[in-house]
C-alpha positions in Angstrom: 109.8 70.8 85.5 111.3 69.6 89.1 112.3 65.8 89.1 109.1 65.4 91.2 107.0 66.5 88.3 108.4 64.6 85.3 109.1 61.6 88.1 104.5 62.2 88.8 104.3 62.3 85.1 106.1 59.1 83.3 104.5 56.9 86.4 101.0 58.3 84.8 102.4 57.8 81.3 103.7 53.6 82.4 99.7 53.3 84.1 97.6 54.2 81.1 99.2 51.2 78.8 99.0 49.1 82.0 95.2 50.2 83.3 94.6 48.9 79.2 95.9 45.8 79.7 95.1 44.5 82.3 91.0 45.0 81.1 92.3 43.6 78.0 93.1 40.9 80.2 89.8 40.8 82.4 87.4 41.1 79.3 89.3 38.1 78.3 88.9 35.8 81.2 85.2 36.6 81.2 84.7 35.0 77.8 86.3 32.2 78.4 84.9 31.4 81.9 81.7 31.3 79.2 83.0 29.0 77.2 84.5 26.9 79.0 83.7 27.5 82.3 85.7 27.9 85.5 88.0 26.0 86.7 86.1 23.4 89.0 84.1 22.6 86.1 87.2 21.4 83.8 88.6 19.4 87.1 85.0 17.9 86.9 84.8 16.8 83.3 88.6 15.5 83.7 88.0 13.7 86.6 84.4 12.1 84.8 86.5 11.2 81.6 89.1 9.3 83.7 86.4 7.3 85.6 84.7 7.2 82.5 87.7 5.1 80.7 88.5 5.6 76.7 86.3 6.1 74.7 85.0 3.2 72.8 
């Protein structure tokens, strides 16, 4: 095999786990978004809690 062929195979071999891990990350981020909301929603909750003061 030529070195170019070996390099291409190595690249493809590394691409498969990278794609798998990215798919898992996107899936987890989607689940977190459904349960915890987006960044703006979380900021709003923190601001509202701070504005209302400590619970009585």
